[in-house]
C-alpha positions in Angstrom: 122.6 51.6 154.1 122.5 48.2 152.4 124.4 47.9 149.1 121.7 47.4 146.5 124.1 45.2 144.5 124.2 42.6 147.2 120.7 42.6 148.6 118.0 40.2 147.6 115.3 41.3 145.1 112.1 39.3 144.9 112.0 37.4 141.6 115.1 39.2 140.2 118.8 38.7 140.1 121.2 41.6 139.7 124.8 41.7 138.4 126.8 44.8 137.7 129.6 44.7 135.1 131.5 48.0 134.8 128.8 50.5 133.8 126.0 48.0 133.1 123.4 46.6 135.4 122.1 43.2 134.3 118.7 42.3 135.8 117.6 38.7 135.3 114.0 37.6 135.8 114.0 34.5 137.9 110.6 33.2 139.1 110.6 29.7 137.7 109.3 28.0 135.8 108.0 30.9 133.5 109.3 34.0 135.4 105.8 35.3 135.9 105.3 38.6 137.6 103.9 39.0 141.1 103.2 42.2 143.0 106.3 41.5 145.1 108.6 41.1 142.0 107.0 44.2 140.3 107.6 46.3 143.5 111.2 44.9 143.6 111.8 46.0 140.0 110.4 49.5 140.7 112.7 49.8 143.7 115.7 48.3 142.0 115.5 50.7 139.0 115.3 53.6 141.5 118.6 52.3 143.1 120.2 51.8 139.7 119.1 55.3 138.6 120.7 56.8 141.7 124.0 55.1 141.0 125.8 57.5 138.7 128.4 54.9 137.6 125.6 52.9 135.8 125.0 53.9 132.2 123.0 51.0 130.8 120.5 48.5 132.1 120.0 45.0 130.5 117.0 42.8 131.4 116.6 39.2 130.4 115.1 35.9 131.6 116.8 33.1 133.4 117.4 30.0 131.3 116.6 29.6 127.6 112.8 29.1 127.4 111.2 32.1 129.0 111.9 35.8 129.1 108.6 36.1 131.1 105.2 34.6 130.6 103.6 37.7 132.2 101.3 38.0 135.2 100.7 35.1 137.5 97.0 34.5 136.8 96.4 32.8 140.1 96.3 36.3 141.7 93.2 37.1 139.6 91.3 33.8 140.0 89.2 35.1 142.9 87.8 38.0 140.9 88.8 40.5 143.6 88.8 44.0 142.1 91.0 45.3 144.9 93.6 42.7 144.1 93.3 43.6 140.4 93.8 47.3 141.1 96.9 46.6 143.3 98.4 44.4 140.6 97.6 47.0 137.8 99.2 49.7 139.9 102.3 47.6 140.6 102.7 46.8 136.9 102.4 50.5 136.0 104.8 51.7 138.6 107.4 49.1 137.7 107.4 49.5 134.0 107.1 53.3 134.1 110.1 53.3 136.4 111.9 51.1 133.8 110.9 53.5 131.0 112.1 56.4 133.0 115.6 55.0 133.6 118.0 57.8 132.6 120.4 55.6 130.7 120.0 53.1 127.9 117.7 50.1 128.7 117.9 46.9 126.6 115.6 43.9 126.7 117.3 40.6 125.7 114.3 38.5 124.9 115.6 35.0 125.3 112.4 33.1 125.1 108.6 33.4 125.4 107.6 37.0 126.3 103.9 37.0 126.9 101.6 39.6 128.3 103.4 41.5 131.1 106.6 39.9 129.9 106.3 41.6 126.5 105.2 44.8 128.2 108.4 44.8 130.3 110.4 44.6 127.1 108.3 47.3 125.5 109.2 49.6 128.4 112.9 49.4 127.5 114.6 51.6 124.9 115.8 48.7 122.7 114.9 45.1 122.2 116.9 42.1 121.0 115.0 38.9 120.3 116.5 35.5 120.0 115.7 33.3 117.0 113.5 30.8 118.9 111.6 33.4 120.9 107.9 34.3 120.5 106.0 37.3 121.8 102.3 38.0 122.3 99.8 40.1 124.3 97.1 37.4 124.8 95.3 39.0 127.8 91.9 39.2 126.0 92.0 35.4 125.6 91.5 35.1 129.3 89.1 38.0 129.7 91.7 40.7 130.6 93.6 43.4 128.8 97.2 44.6 128.7 97.3 47.1 131.6 101.1 47.8 131.8 101.5 49.9 128.8 100.9 47.3 126.2 98.1 49.0 124.2 100.1 52.3 124.2 103.7 51.2 123.8 103.1 48.5 121.2 101.0 50.7 119.1 103.6 53.5 119.1 106.3 51.0 118.1 104.6 48.9 115.4 101.6 50.9 114.4 97.9 50.4 114.9 97.4 47.5 112.5 99.9 45.1 114.0 99.0 46.2 117.5 95.4 45.3 116.8 96.4 41.9 115.3 98.4 41.1 118.4 95.9 42.4 121.0 92.5 42.0 119.4 93.2 38.7 117.6 95.7 37.4 120.2 98.3 36.6 117.5 101.7 35.3 118.6 104.6 36.4 116.5 108.1 34.9 116.0 111.5 36.6 116.0 111.6 37.2 112.3 108.2 38.9 112.3 109.1 40.9 115.4 112.2 42.2 113.6 110.3 42.9 110.4 107.5 45.0 112.0 109.9 47.0 114.3 109.0 45.4 117.6 112.6 44.4 118.0 115.7 46.3 116.8 117.8 43.1 116.3 117.6 39.3 116.1 120.2 37.2 117.7 120.8 33.5 117.5 119.6 31.3 120.3 121.6 31.9 123.4 123.3 35.0 122.0 120.8 37.8 123.0 122.5 38.8 126.2 125.9 38.9 124.6 124.6 41.3 121.9 122.8 43.4 124.6 126.1 43.7 126.5 127.8 44.9 123.3 125.1 47.6 122.9 125.6 48.5 126.5 129.3 49.0 125.9 128.5 51.3 123.0 126.2 53.3 125.3 129.0 53.6 127.8 131.2 55.3 125.2 128.6 58.1 124.9 128.3 60.9 127.4 125.8 59.7 130.0 124.5 63.3 130.5 124.0 63.6 126.8 122.3 60.2 126.6 119.9 61.2 129.4 119.0 64.5 127.7 118.6 62.8 124.3 116.4 60.1 125.7 114.1 62.7 127.3 113.8 64.5 124.0 113.1 61.4 121.9 110.4 60.2 124.3 108.8 63.7 124.4 107.7 63.1 120.8 105.1 60.8 122.3 103.0 63.6 123.8 104.4 67.1 123.0 104.1 69.3 119.9 106.9 69.4 117.3 107.4 73.1 117.7 107.8 72.9 121.5 110.2 70.0 121.1 112.4 72.0 118.8 112.7 74.7 121.4 113.4 72.1 124.2 116.1 70.5 122.0 118.0 73.8 121.7 117.7 74.6 125.3 118.8 71.1 126.3 121.9 71.6 124.0 122.8 74.8 125.9 122.1 73.2 129.3 124.8 70.5 128.6 127.4 73.3 128.9 126.7 73.2 132.7 128.0 69.6 132.8 131.5 68.3 133.3 130.9 65.7 130.6 130.4 68.4 127.9 133.9 69.9 128.5 135.4 66.5 128.9 133.9 65.2 125.6 135.0 68.2 123.5 138.5 68.3 125.0 139.0 64.6 124.7 138.1 64.8 121.0 140.5 67.7 120.4 143.3 65.9 122.4 142.7 62.7 120.5 142.0 60.6 123.6 139.2 58.6 125.1 136.9 60.6 127.3 136.5 59.9 131.0 132.9 60.4 131.8 131.8 61.6 135.2 128.0 61.5 134.6 127.9 65.0 136.0 
């Protein structure tokens, strides 16, 4: 089987540093998404998910101007509904795979993140935005709409009012506004977003990966489940961790005053 860390991925570059996979969007000049690059992201996330030594995933754009400008609009110029359906399906599969990554996913927004570019960042657990970056969901400006989770994920993150300003009015917001409304969890100086994302990834690697996966599932279940059911699931998940090697390692490492050696098992 081909080593996923050395094979080519359409529109993407992959680097693995210890327990962190770094995915760089690289379809110059604006790192727009195509069906091929979306399928590549879907498949790459599946490979990363299967690698138990990877605890965090960082995604960023190549260079300093664009994170991603979103979909390549040339693919919609013909008005072909079949092509539109294929693209929408590819967007959904790619970003739902990203959202379902078992570890911590971090978007280092290092430039313009427009449309599907912002939706990619919204599919991650955490977002860091650089000082010069700007984000928007401008699909309605060209007769389209955000179909890769934008209407849902943005609203959950920033509330209905700001989501409507960005989607219905096409407002573009800067880094300070993104931080203020909760679209991003941190603001970094220009060129420093990836470094901060890697710091966060190192923090994630100090957590038990089995605990992180369970906690992430529980946190994300608040999007659709009832509060009462989630409280029951939380208690059951706590008990289930006692089937893992990491639970015993974590407790014993604390009692023995040493750093834990996680097995992700």
